[in-house]
N, CA, C and O atoms as a Maestro MAE file, in Angstrom:
{
 s_m_m2io_version
 :::
 2.0.0
}

f_m_ct {
 s_m_title
 :::
 protein
 m_atom[328] {
  # First column is atom index #
  i_m_mmod_type
  r_m_x_coord
  r_m_y_coord
  r_m_z_coord
  i_m_residue_number
  s_m_chain_name
  s_m_pdb_residue_name
  s_m_pdb_atom_name
  i_m_atomic_number
  :::
  1 25 81.901 134.552 107.115 1 A "UNK " " N  " 7
  2 3 81.486 133.338 107.784 1 A "UNK " " CA " 6
  3 2 82.382 132.188 107.322 1 A "UNK " " C  " 6
  4 15 82.491 131.942 106.121 1 A "UNK " " O  " 8
  5 25 83.017 131.488 108.246 2 A "UNK " " N  " 7
  6 3 83.912 130.391 107.905 2 A "UNK " " CA " 6
  7 2 83.177 129.079 107.664 2 A "UNK " " C  " 6
  8 15 83.568 128.298 106.795 2 A "UNK " " O  " 8
  9 25 82.145 128.838 108.405 3 A "UNK " " N  " 7
  10 3 81.392 127.594 108.286 3 A "UNK " " CA " 6
  11 2 80.078 127.865 107.575 3 A "UNK " " C  " 6
  12 15 79.395 128.844 107.875 3 A "UNK " " O  " 8
  13 25 79.727 127.004 106.638 4 A "UNK " " N  " 7
  14 3 78.482 127.147 105.904 4 A "UNK " " CA " 6
  15 2 77.495 126.110 106.402 4 A "UNK " " C  " 6
  16 15 77.830 124.931 106.512 4 A "UNK " " O  " 8
  17 25 76.302 126.535 106.698 5 A "UNK " " N  " 7
  18 3 75.258 125.649 107.161 5 A "UNK " " CA " 6
  19 2 74.220 125.512 106.062 5 A "UNK " " C  " 6
  20 15 73.742 126.519 105.539 5 A "UNK " " O  " 8
  21 25 73.861 124.285 105.700 6 A "UNK " " N  " 7
  22 3 72.942 124.084 104.587 6 A "UNK " " CA " 6
  23 2 71.685 124.928 104.661 6 A "UNK " " C  " 6
  24 15 71.304 125.526 103.655 6 A "UNK " " O  " 8
  25 25 71.028 125.003 105.799 7 A "UNK " " N  " 7
  26 3 69.774 125.753 105.899 7 A "UNK " " CA " 6
  27 2 69.994 127.236 105.626 7 A "UNK " " C  " 6
  28 15 69.169 127.872 104.970 7 A "UNK " " O  " 8
  29 25 71.088 127.788 106.116 8 A "UNK " " N  " 7
  30 3 71.377 129.214 105.916 8 A "UNK " " CA " 6
  31 2 71.689 129.506 104.467 8 A "UNK " " C  " 6
  32 15 71.190 130.485 103.913 8 A "UNK " " O  " 8
  33 25 72.496 128.684 103.847 9 A "UNK " " N  " 7
  34 3 72.903 128.921 102.464 9 A "UNK " " CA " 6
  35 2 71.766 128.594 101.506 9 A "UNK " " C  " 6
  36 15 71.512 129.355 100.571 9 A "UNK " " O  " 8
  37 25 71.080 127.480 101.720 10 A "UNK " " N  " 7
  38 3 70.027 127.058 100.808 10 A "UNK " " CA " 6
  39 2 68.828 127.988 100.809 10 A "UNK " " C  " 6
  40 15 68.065 128.013 99.843 10 A "UNK " " O  " 8
  41 25 68.651 128.747 101.868 11 A "UNK " " N  " 7
  42 3 67.500 129.650 101.931 11 A "UNK " " CA " 6
  43 2 67.738 130.949 101.172 11 A "UNK " " C  " 6
  44 15 66.802 131.726 100.984 11 A "UNK " " O  " 8
  45 25 68.962 131.199 100.735 12 A "UNK " " N  " 7
  46 3 69.275 132.415 99.987 12 A "UNK " " CA " 6
  47 2 68.988 132.231 98.514 12 A "UNK " " C  " 6
  48 15 69.074 131.119 97.993 12 A "UNK " " O  " 8
  49 25 68.645 133.321 97.836 13 A "UNK " " N  " 7
  50 3 68.339 133.259 96.402 13 A "UNK " " CA " 6
  51 2 69.585 132.991 95.577 13 A "UNK " " C  " 6
  52 15 69.508 132.322 94.547 13 A "UNK " " O  " 8
  53 25 70.729 133.499 96.009 14 A "UNK " " N  " 7
  54 3 71.964 133.310 95.259 14 A "UNK " " CA " 6
  55 2 73.033 132.722 96.174 14 A "UNK " " C  " 6
  56 15 73.263 133.200 97.284 14 A "UNK " " O  " 8
  57 25 73.669 131.685 95.680 15 A "UNK " " N  " 7
  58 3 74.739 131.012 96.411 15 A "UNK " " CA " 6
  59 2 75.905 130.855 95.446 15 A "UNK " " C  " 6
  60 15 75.725 130.422 94.308 15 A "UNK " " O  " 8
  61 25 77.085 131.205 95.902 16 A "UNK " " N  " 7
  62 3 78.248 131.060 95.033 16 A "UNK " " CA " 6
  63 2 78.646 129.586 94.937 16 A "UNK " " C  " 6
  64 15 78.279 128.772 95.785 16 A "UNK " " O  " 8
  65 25 79.395 129.265 93.900 17 A "UNK " " N  " 7
  66 3 79.878 127.886 93.739 17 A "UNK " " CA " 6
  67 2 80.741 127.490 94.933 17 A "UNK " " C  " 6
  68 15 80.649 126.366 95.426 17 A "UNK " " O  " 8
  69 25 81.574 128.408 95.392 18 A "UNK " " N  " 7
  70 3 82.455 128.136 96.531 18 A "UNK " " CA " 6
  71 2 81.637 127.807 97.780 18 A "UNK " " C  " 6
  72 15 81.963 126.867 98.506 18 A "UNK " " O  " 8
  73 25 80.574 128.579 98.033 19 A "UNK " " N  " 7
  74 3 79.714 128.314 99.185 19 A "UNK " " CA " 6
  75 2 79.018 126.967 99.035 19 A "UNK " " C  " 6
  76 15 78.943 126.189 99.985 19 A "UNK " " O  " 8
  77 25 78.511 126.699 97.838 20 A "UNK " " N  " 7
  78 3 77.777 125.457 97.592 20 A "UNK " " CA " 6
  79 2 78.648 124.239 97.862 20 A "UNK " " C  " 6
  80 15 78.218 123.304 98.537 20 A "UNK " " O  " 8
  81 25 79.859 124.244 97.344 21 A "UNK " " N  " 7
  82 3 80.747 123.096 97.525 21 A "UNK " " CA " 6
  83 2 81.166 122.956 98.984 21 A "UNK " " C  " 6
  84 15 81.387 121.841 99.456 21 A "UNK " " O  " 8
  85 25 81.278 124.068 99.702 22 A "UNK " " N  " 7
  86 3 81.675 123.991 101.112 22 A "UNK " " CA " 6
  87 2 80.598 123.372 101.992 22 A "UNK " " C  " 6
  88 15 80.898 122.904 103.090 22 A "UNK " " O  " 8
  89 25 79.354 123.361 101.533 23 A "UNK " " N  " 7
  90 3 78.292 122.763 102.343 23 A "UNK " " CA " 6
  91 2 78.591 121.290 102.572 23 A "UNK " " C  " 6
  92 15 78.564 120.823 103.710 23 A "UNK " " O  " 8
  93 25 78.876 120.551 101.501 24 A "UNK " " N  " 7
  94 3 79.309 119.147 101.564 24 A "UNK " " CA " 6
  95 2 78.422 118.265 102.437 24 A "UNK " " C  " 6
  96 15 78.918 117.341 103.082 24 A "UNK " " O  " 8
  97 25 77.161 118.529 102.467 25 A "UNK " " N  " 7
  98 3 76.288 117.764 103.353 25 A "UNK " " CA " 6
  99 2 76.348 116.264 103.102 25 A "UNK " " C  " 6
  100 15 76.593 115.496 104.032 25 A "UNK " " O  " 8
  101 25 76.134 115.840 101.885 26 A "UNK " " N  " 7
  102 3 76.158 114.416 101.549 26 A "UNK " " CA " 6
  103 2 77.575 113.938 101.306 26 A "UNK " " C  " 6
  104 15 77.904 112.789 101.601 26 A "UNK " " O  " 8
  105 25 78.411 114.803 100.775 27 A "UNK " " N  " 7
  106 3 79.772 114.415 100.406 27 A "UNK " " CA " 6
  107 2 80.576 113.931 101.608 27 A "UNK " " C  " 6
  108 15 81.349 112.981 101.487 27 A "UNK " " O  " 8
  109 25 80.409 114.559 102.746 28 A "UNK " " N  " 7
  110 3 81.136 114.136 103.953 28 A "UNK " " CA " 6
  111 2 80.766 112.709 104.339 28 A "UNK " " C  " 6
  112 15 81.629 111.925 104.733 28 A "UNK " " O  " 8
  113 25 79.488 112.374 104.227 29 A "UNK " " N  " 7
  114 3 79.050 111.011 104.549 29 A "UNK " " CA " 6
  115 2 79.681 110.003 103.598 29 A "UNK " " C  " 6
  116 15 80.151 108.951 104.033 29 A "UNK " " O  " 8
  117 25 79.694 110.314 102.301 30 A "UNK " " N  " 7
  118 3 80.305 109.423 101.314 30 A "UNK " " CA " 6
  119 2 81.804 109.269 101.595 30 A "UNK " " C  " 6
  120 15 82.336 108.161 101.534 30 A "UNK " " O  " 8
  121 25 82.480 110.373 101.903 31 A "UNK " " N  " 7
  122 3 83.926 110.347 102.137 31 A "UNK " " CA " 6
  123 2 84.280 109.492 103.346 31 A "UNK " " C  " 6
  124 15 85.185 108.660 103.281 31 A "UNK " " O  " 8
  125 25 83.574 109.697 104.439 32 A "UNK " " N  " 7
  126 3 83.851 108.939 105.662 32 A "UNK " " CA " 6
  127 2 83.552 107.457 105.451 32 A "UNK " " C  " 6
  128 15 84.279 106.592 105.940 32 A "UNK " " O  " 8
  129 25 82.481 107.175 104.724 33 A "UNK " " N  " 7
  130 3 82.132 105.776 104.460 33 A "UNK " " CA " 6
  131 2 83.232 105.081 103.664 33 A "UNK " " C  " 6
  132 15 83.612 103.953 103.977 33 A "UNK " " O  " 8
  133 25 83.739 105.749 102.646 34 A "UNK " " N  " 7
  134 3 84.816 105.172 101.840 34 A "UNK " " CA " 6
  135 2 86.094 105.016 102.668 34 A "UNK " " C  " 6
  136 15 86.794 104.010 102.559 34 A "UNK " " O  " 8
  137 25 86.387 106.013 103.488 35 A "UNK " " N  " 7
  138 3 87.584 105.962 104.330 35 A "UNK " " CA " 6
  139 2 87.503 104.807 105.333 35 A "UNK " " C  " 6
  140 15 88.485 104.093 105.541 35 A "UNK " " O  " 8
  141 25 86.352 104.628 105.944 36 A "UNK " " N  " 7
  142 3 86.178 103.539 106.906 36 A "UNK " " CA " 6
  143 2 86.375 102.187 106.230 36 A "UNK " " C  " 6
  144 15 86.951 101.269 106.814 36 A "UNK " " O  " 8
  145 25 85.889 102.069 104.989 37 A "UNK " " N  " 7
  146 3 86.099 100.830 104.248 37 A "UNK " " CA " 6
  147 2 87.575 100.514 104.101 37 A "UNK " " C  " 6
  148 15 87.992 99.366 104.256 37 A "UNK " " O  " 8
  149 25 88.366 101.536 103.800 38 A "UNK " " N  " 7
  150 3 89.809 101.356 103.676 38 A "UNK " " CA " 6
  151 2 90.460 101.000 104.996 38 A "UNK " " C  " 6
  152 15 91.357 100.159 105.049 38 A "UNK " " O  " 8
  153 25 90.012 101.631 106.049 39 A "UNK " " N  " 7
  154 3 90.563 101.323 107.374 39 A "UNK " " CA " 6
  155 2 90.247 99.890 107.774 39 A "UNK " " C  " 6
  156 15 91.106 99.185 108.303 39 A "UNK " " O  " 8
  157 25 89.024 99.461 107.522 40 A "UNK " " N  " 7
  158 3 88.645 98.089 107.874 40 A "UNK " " CA " 6
  159 2 89.382 97.055 107.030 40 A "UNK " " C  " 6
  160 15 89.637 95.938 107.480 40 A "UNK " " O  " 8
  161 25 89.724 97.442 105.792 41 A "UNK " " N  " 7
  162 3 90.470 96.530 104.917 41 A "UNK " " CA " 6
  163 2 91.958 96.534 105.239 41 A "UNK " " C  " 6
  164 15 92.723 95.743 104.688 41 A "UNK " " O  " 8
  165 25 92.366 97.437 106.143 42 A "UNK " " N  " 7
  166 3 93.760 97.530 106.584 42 A "UNK " " CA " 6
  167 2 94.718 97.772 105.414 42 A "UNK " " C  " 6
  168 15 95.739 97.098 105.278 42 A "UNK " " O  " 8
  169 25 94.360 98.757 104.567 43 A "UNK " " N  " 7
  170 3 95.232 99.108 103.439 43 A "UNK " " CA " 6
  171 2 96.104 100.301 103.826 43 A "UNK " " C  " 6
  172 15 95.904 100.910 104.877 43 A "UNK " " O  " 8
  173 25 97.068 100.627 102.973 44 A "UNK " " N  " 7
  174 3 98.015 101.695 103.307 44 A "UNK " " CA " 6
  175 2 97.337 103.068 103.305 44 A "UNK " " C  " 6
  176 15 96.271 103.256 102.719 44 A "UNK " " O  " 8
  177 25 97.988 104.019 103.978 45 A "UNK " " N  " 7
  178 3 97.418 105.357 104.172 45 A "UNK " " CA " 6
  179 2 97.135 106.094 102.868 45 A "UNK " " C  " 6
  180 15 96.147 106.823 102.783 45 A "UNK " " O  " 8
  181 25 97.978 105.922 101.850 46 A "UNK " " N  " 7
  182 3 97.756 106.597 100.568 46 A "UNK " " CA " 6
  183 2 96.458 106.109 99.926 46 A "UNK " " C  " 6
  184 15 95.687 106.910 99.398 46 A "UNK " " O  " 8
  185 25 96.220 104.821 99.969 47 A "UNK " " N  " 7
  186 3 94.987 104.278 99.387 47 A "UNK " " CA " 6
  187 2 93.765 104.709 100.195 47 A "UNK " " C  " 6
  188 15 92.704 104.970 99.627 47 A "UNK " " O  " 8
  189 25 93.908 104.783 101.500 48 A "UNK " " N  " 7
  190 3 92.806 105.274 102.340 48 A "UNK " " CA " 6
  191 2 92.484 106.721 101.965 48 A "UNK " " C  " 6
  192 15 91.316 107.088 101.838 48 A "UNK " " O  " 8
  193 25 93.514 107.532 101.792 49 A "UNK " " N  " 7
  194 3 93.328 108.927 101.381 49 A "UNK " " CA " 6
  195 2 92.653 109.004 100.012 49 A "UNK " " C  " 6
  196 15 91.776 109.840 99.796 49 A "UNK " " O  " 8
  197 25 93.062 108.133 99.092 50 A "UNK " " N  " 7
  198 3 92.445 108.093 97.764 50 A "UNK " " CA " 6
  199 2 90.967 107.716 97.856 50 A "UNK " " C  " 6
  200 15 90.129 108.292 97.162 50 A "UNK " " O  " 8
  201 25 90.654 106.750 98.713 51 A "UNK " " N  " 7
  202 3 89.254 106.361 98.897 51 A "UNK " " CA " 6
  203 2 88.433 107.513 99.460 51 A "UNK " " C  " 6
  204 15 87.304 107.750 99.030 51 A "UNK " " O  " 8
  205 25 89.006 108.227 100.425 52 A "UNK " " N  " 7
  206 3 88.298 109.367 101.012 52 A "UNK " " CA " 6
  207 2 88.051 110.440 99.949 52 A "UNK " " C  " 6
  208 15 86.954 110.994 99.877 52 A "UNK " " O  " 8
  209 25 89.050 110.735 99.133 53 A "UNK " " N  " 7
  210 3 88.885 111.713 98.046 53 A "UNK " " CA " 6
  211 2 87.810 111.260 97.063 53 A "UNK " " C  " 6
  212 15 86.973 112.054 96.632 53 A "UNK " " O  " 8
  213 25 87.843 109.982 96.715 54 A "UNK " " N  " 7
  214 3 86.837 109.422 95.813 54 A "UNK " " CA " 6
  215 2 85.437 109.599 96.399 54 A "UNK " " C  " 6
  216 15 84.519 110.042 95.709 54 A "UNK " " O  " 8
  217 25 85.282 109.251 97.671 55 A "UNK " " N  " 7
  218 3 83.990 109.394 98.333 55 A "UNK " " CA " 6
  219 2 83.519 110.836 98.360 55 A "UNK " " C  " 6
  220 15 82.335 111.106 98.159 55 A "UNK " " O  " 8
  221 25 84.436 111.767 98.608 56 A "UNK " " N  " 7
  222 3 84.080 113.182 98.634 56 A "UNK " " CA " 6
  223 2 83.587 113.627 97.254 56 A "UNK " " C  " 6
  224 15 82.552 114.284 97.143 56 A "UNK " " O  " 8
  225 25 84.326 113.268 96.215 57 A "UNK " " N  " 7
  226 3 83.928 113.667 94.862 57 A "UNK " " CA " 6
  227 2 82.625 113.007 94.434 57 A "UNK " " C  " 6
  228 15 81.786 113.647 93.801 57 A "UNK " " O  " 8
  229 25 82.448 111.746 94.770 58 A "UNK " " N  " 7
  230 3 81.200 111.055 94.459 58 A "UNK " " CA " 6
  231 2 80.034 111.708 95.202 58 A "UNK " " C  " 6
  232 15 78.953 111.885 94.641 58 A "UNK " " O  " 8
  233 25 80.261 112.061 96.457 59 A "UNK " " N  " 7
  234 3 79.221 112.708 97.257 59 A "UNK " " CA " 6
  235 2 78.840 114.072 96.715 59 A "UNK " " C  " 6
  236 15 77.660 114.422 96.701 59 A "UNK " " O  " 8
  237 25 79.822 114.853 96.265 60 A "UNK " " N  " 7
  238 3 79.531 116.162 95.671 60 A "UNK " " CA " 6
  239 2 78.723 115.977 94.385 60 A "UNK " " C  " 6
  240 15 77.767 116.713 94.141 60 A "UNK " " O  " 8
  241 25 79.105 114.996 93.563 61 A "UNK " " N  " 7
  242 3 78.362 114.727 92.329 61 A "UNK " " CA " 6
  243 2 76.924 114.318 92.648 61 A "UNK " " C  " 6
  244 15 75.984 114.781 92.002 61 A "UNK " " O  " 8
  245 25 76.760 113.455 93.638 62 A "UNK " " N  " 7
  246 3 75.420 113.035 94.046 62 A "UNK " " CA " 6
  247 2 74.618 114.227 94.547 62 A "UNK " " C  " 6
  248 15 73.445 114.379 94.207 62 A "UNK " " O  " 8
  249 25 75.247 115.071 95.352 63 A "UNK " " N  " 7
  250 3 74.588 116.252 95.908 63 A "UNK " " CA " 6
  251 2 74.113 117.179 94.788 63 A "UNK " " C  " 6
  252 15 72.983 117.667 94.825 63 A "UNK " " O  " 8
  253 25 74.963 117.419 93.804 64 A "UNK " " N  " 7
  254 3 74.594 118.285 92.676 64 A "UNK " " CA " 6
  255 2 73.413 117.685 91.920 64 A "UNK " " C  " 6
  256 15 72.446 118.383 91.617 64 A "UNK " " O  " 8
  257 25 73.493 116.390 91.616 65 A "UNK " " N  " 7
  258 3 72.413 115.718 90.899 65 A "UNK " " CA " 6
  259 2 71.107 115.799 91.688 65 A "UNK " " C  " 6
  260 15 70.058 116.109 91.125 65 A "UNK " " O  " 8
  261 25 71.171 115.526 92.967 66 A "UNK " " N  " 7
  262 3 69.990 115.570 93.820 66 A "UNK " " CA " 6
  263 2 69.395 116.978 93.886 66 A "UNK " " C  " 6
  264 15 68.175 117.140 93.854 66 A "UNK " " O  " 8
  265 25 70.247 117.983 93.975 67 A "UNK " " N  " 7
  266 3 69.759 119.360 94.014 67 A "UNK " " CA " 6
  267 2 69.145 119.779 92.684 67 A "UNK " " C  " 6
  268 15 68.164 120.523 92.659 67 A "UNK " " O  " 8
  269 25 69.716 119.305 91.578 68 A "UNK " " N  " 7
  270 3 69.132 119.593 90.261 68 A "UNK " " CA " 6
  271 2 67.733 118.979 90.179 68 A "UNK " " C  " 6
  272 15 66.812 119.606 89.656 68 A "UNK " " O  " 8
  273 25 67.572 117.772 90.687 69 A "UNK " " N  " 7
  274 3 66.242 117.157 90.709 69 A "UNK " " CA " 6
  275 2 65.247 118.023 91.486 69 A "UNK " " C  " 6
  276 15 64.073 118.114 91.126 69 A "UNK " " O  " 8
  277 25 65.731 118.652 92.548 70 A "UNK " " N  " 7
  278 3 64.871 119.528 93.337 70 A "UNK " " CA " 6
  279 2 64.344 120.719 92.554 70 A "UNK " " C  " 6
  280 15 63.265 121.235 92.845 70 A "UNK " " O  " 8
  281 25 65.106 121.150 91.565 71 A "UNK " " N  " 7
  282 3 64.686 122.279 90.736 71 A "UNK " " CA " 6
  283 2 63.875 121.844 89.520 71 A "UNK " " C  " 6
  284 15 63.089 122.629 88.990 71 A "UNK " " O  " 8
  285 25 64.054 120.614 89.077 72 A "UNK " " N  " 7
  286 3 63.469 120.206 87.801 72 A "UNK " " CA " 6
  287 2 62.342 119.182 87.923 72 A "UNK " " C  " 6
  288 15 61.708 118.848 86.922 72 A "UNK " " O  " 8
  289 25 62.084 118.685 89.112 73 A "UNK " " N  " 7
  290 3 61.092 117.636 89.316 73 A "UNK " " CA " 6
  291 2 60.066 118.114 90.335 73 A "UNK " " C  " 6
  292 15 60.402 118.845 91.267 73 A "UNK " " O  " 8
  293 25 58.822 117.704 90.157 74 A "UNK " " N  " 7
  294 3 57.828 118.103 91.152 74 A "UNK " " CA " 6
  295 2 57.882 117.153 92.347 74 A "UNK " " C  " 6
  296 15 58.432 116.055 92.263 74 A "UNK " " O  " 8
  297 25 57.304 117.598 93.455 75 A "UNK " " N  " 7
  298 3 57.378 116.875 94.717 75 A "UNK " " CA " 6
  299 2 56.797 115.456 94.616 75 A "UNK " " C  " 6
  300 15 57.358 114.507 95.163 75 A "UNK " " O  " 8
  301 25 55.682 115.330 93.919 76 A "UNK " " N  " 7
  302 3 55.035 114.025 93.789 76 A "UNK " " CA " 6
  303 2 55.926 113.034 93.048 76 A "UNK " " C  " 6
  304 15 56.059 111.881 93.457 76 A "UNK " " O  " 8
  305 25 56.532 113.490 91.957 77 A "UNK " " N  " 7
  306 3 57.403 112.622 91.168 77 A "UNK " " CA " 6
  307 2 58.671 112.260 91.934 77 A "UNK " " C  " 6
  308 15 59.139 111.123 91.875 77 A "UNK " " O  " 8
  309 25 59.219 113.230 92.650 78 A "UNK " " N  " 7
  310 3 60.460 113.004 93.388 78 A "UNK " " CA " 6
  311 2 60.226 112.145 94.638 78 A "UNK " " C  " 6
  312 15 61.096 111.375 95.045 78 A "UNK " " O  " 8
  313 25 59.060 112.285 95.229 79 A "UNK " " N  " 7
  314 3 58.721 111.479 96.401 79 A "UNK " " CA " 6
  315 2 59.265 112.014 97.708 79 A "UNK " " C  " 6
  316 15 59.311 111.298 98.708 79 A "UNK " " O  " 8
  317 25 59.680 113.279 97.704 80 A "UNK " " N  " 7
  318 3 60.167 113.922 98.922 80 A "UNK " " CA " 6
  319 2 60.005 115.425 98.776 80 A "UNK " " C  " 6
  320 15 59.836 115.922 97.663 80 A "UNK " " O  " 8
  321 25 60.055 116.159 99.889 81 A "UNK " " N  " 7
  322 3 59.943 117.629 99.803 81 A "UNK " " CA " 6
  323 2 61.082 118.218 98.992 81 A "UNK " " C  " 6
  324 15 62.207 117.719 99.036 81 A "UNK " " O  " 8
  325 25 60.798 119.260 98.263 82 A "UNK " " N  " 7
  326 3 61.848 119.927 97.482 82 A "UNK " " CA " 6
  327 2 62.051 121.341 97.944 82 A "UNK " " C  " 6
  328 15 62.895 122.053 97.399 82 A "UNK " " O  " 8
  :::
 }
 m_bond[327] {
  # First column is bond index #
  i_m_from
  i_m_to
  i_m_order
  :::
  1 1 2 1
  2 2 3 1
  3 3 4 2
  4 3 5 1
  5 5 6 1
  6 6 7 1
  7 7 8 2
  8 7 9 1
  9 9 10 1
  10 10 11 1
  11 11 12 2
  12 11 13 1
  13 13 14 1
  14 14 15 1
  15 15 16 2
  16 15 17 1
  17 17 18 1
  18 18 19 1
  19 19 20 2
  20 19 21 1
  21 21 22 1
  22 22 23 1
  23 23 24 2
  24 23 25 1
  25 25 26 1
  26 26 27 1
  27 27 28 2
  28 27 29 1
  29 29 30 1
  30 30 31 1
  31 31 32 2
  32 31 33 1
  33 33 34 1
  34 34 35 1
  35 35 36 2
  36 35 37 1
  37 37 38 1
  38 38 39 1
  39 39 40 2
  40 39 41 1
  41 41 42 1
  42 42 43 1
  43 43 44 2
  44 43 45 1
  45 45 46 1
  46 46 47 1
  47 47 48 2
  48 47 49 1
  49 49 50 1
  50 50 51 1
  51 51 52 2
  52 51 53 1
  53 53 54 1
  54 54 55 1
  55 55 56 2
  56 55 57 1
  57 57 58 1
  58 58 59 1
  59 59 60 2
  60 59 61 1
  61 61 62 1
  62 62 63 1
  63 63 64 2
  64 63 65 1
  65 65 66 1
  66 66 67 1
  67 67 68 2
  68 67 69 1
  69 69 70 1
  70 70 71 1
  71 71 72 2
  72 71 73 1
  73 73 74 1
  74 74 75 1
  75 75 76 2
  76 75 77 1
  77 77 78 1
  78 78 79 1
  79 79 80 2
  80 79 81 1
  81 81 82 1
  82 82 83 1
  83 83 84 2
  84 83 85 1
  85 85 86 1
  86 86 87 1
  87 87 88 2
  88 87 89 1
  89 89 90 1
  90 90 91 1
  91 91 92 2
  92 91 93 1
  93 93 94 1
  94 94 95 1
  95 95 96 2
  96 95 97 1
  97 97 98 1
  98 98 99 1
  99 99 100 2
  100 99 101 1
  101 101 102 1
  102 102 103 1
  103 103 104 2
  104 103 105 1
  105 105 106 1
  106 106 107 1
  107 107 108 2
  108 107 109 1
  109 109 110 1
  110 110 111 1
  111 111 112 2
  112 111 113 1
  113 113 114 1
  114 114 115 1
  115 115 116 2
  116 115 117 1
  117 117 118 1
  118 118 119 1
  119 119 120 2
  120 119 121 1
  121 121 122 1
  122 122 123 1
  123 123 124 2
  124 123 125 1
  125 125 126 1
  126 126 127 1
  127 127 128 2
  128 127 129 1
  129 129 130 1
  130 130 131 1
  131 131 132 2
  132 131 133 1
  133 133 134 1
  134 134 135 1
  135 135 136 2
  136 135 137 1
  137 137 138 1
  138 138 139 1
  139 139 140 2
  140 139 141 1
  141 141 142 1
  142 142 143 1
  143 143 144 2
  144 143 145 1
  145 145 146 1
  146 146 147 1
  147 147 148 2
  148 147 149 1
  149 149 150 1
  150 150 151 1
  151 151 152 2
  152 151 153 1
  153 153 154 1
  154 154 155 1
  155 155 156 2
  156 155 157 1
  157 157 158 1
  158 158 159 1
  159 159 160 2
  160 159 161 1
  161 161 162 1
  162 162 163 1
  163 163 164 2
  164 163 165 1
  165 165 166 1
  166 166 167 1
  167 167 168 2
  168 167 169 1
  169 169 170 1
  170 170 171 1
  171 171 172 2
  172 171 173 1
  173 173 174 1
  174 174 175 1
  175 175 176 2
  176 175 177 1
  177 177 178 1
  178 178 179 1
  179 179 180 2
  180 179 181 1
  181 181 182 1
  182 182 183 1
  183 183 184 2
  184 183 185 1
  185 185 186 1
  186 186 187 1
  187 187 188 2
  188 187 189 1
  189 189 190 1
  190 190 191 1
  191 191 192 2
  192 191 193 1
  193 193 194 1
  194 194 195 1
  195 195 196 2
  196 195 197 1
  197 197 198 1
  198 198 199 1
  199 199 200 2
  200 199 201 1
  201 201 202 1
  202 202 203 1
  203 203 204 2
  204 203 205 1
  205 205 206 1
  206 206 207 1
  207 207 208 2
  208 207 209 1
  209 209 210 1
  210 210 211 1
  211 211 212 2
  212 211 213 1
  213 213 214 1
  214 214 215 1
  215 215 216 2
  216 215 217 1
  217 217 218 1
  218 218 219 1
  219 219 220 2
  220 219 221 1
  221 221 222 1
  222 222 223 1
  223 223 224 2
  224 223 225 1
  225 225 226 1
  226 226 227 1
  227 227 228 2
  228 227 229 1
  229 229 230 1
  230 230 231 1
  231 231 232 2
  232 231 233 1
  233 233 234 1
  234 234 235 1
  235 235 236 2
  236 235 237 1
  237 237 238 1
  238 238 239 1
  239 239 240 2
  240 239 241 1
  241 241 242 1
  242 242 243 1
  243 243 244 2
  244 243 245 1
  245 245 246 1
  246 246 247 1
  247 247 248 2
  248 247 249 1
  249 249 250 1
  250 250 251 1
  251 251 252 2
  252 251 253 1
  253 253 254 1
  254 254 255 1
  255 255 256 2
  256 255 257 1
  257 257 258 1
  258 258 259 1
  259 259 260 2
  260 259 261 1
  261 261 262 1
  262 262 263 1
  263 263 264 2
  264 263 265 1
  265 265 266 1
  266 266 267 1
  267 267 268 2
  268 267 269 1
  269 269 270 1
  270 270 271 1
  271 271 272 2
  272 271 273 1
  273 273 274 1
  274 274 275 1
  275 275 276 2
  276 275 277 1
  277 277 278 1
  278 278 279 1
  279 279 280 2
  280 279 281 1
  281 281 282 1
  282 282 283 1
  283 283 284 2
  284 283 285 1
  285 285 286 1
  286 286 287 1
  287 287 288 2
  288 287 289 1
  289 289 290 1
  290 290 291 1
  291 291 292 2
  292 291 293 1
  293 293 294 1
  294 294 295 1
  295 295 296 2
  296 295 297 1
  297 297 298 1
  298 298 299 1
  299 299 300 2
  300 299 301 1
  301 301 302 1
  302 302 303 1
  303 303 304 2
  304 303 305 1
  305 305 306 1
  306 306 307 1
  307 307 308 2
  308 307 309 1
  309 309 310 1
  310 310 311 1
  311 311 312 2
  312 311 313 1
  313 313 314 1
  314 314 315 1
  315 315 316 2
  316 315 317 1
  317 317 318 1
  318 318 319 1
  319 319 320 2
  320 319 321 1
  321 321 322 1
  322 322 323 1
  323 323 324 2
  324 323 325 1
  325 325 326 1
  326 326 327 1
  327 327 328 2
  :::
 }
}
């Protein structure tokens, strides 16, 4: 399978690191948001690319942290379904 869908992968008991990172559900949003900021600021392409990379990495870190909370926190404390 070339494309990973969060619902399909998350429903499995075991997910490889490669599959997990390819999901990029939140990371894509962070990356595009950072890239758009660079485009609106009218900066050079290298800096726009750097912003997009930064957003992607920040989004992956956020995704990992959020998923860890899903395993370590109860629904009431987290305030959302886990």
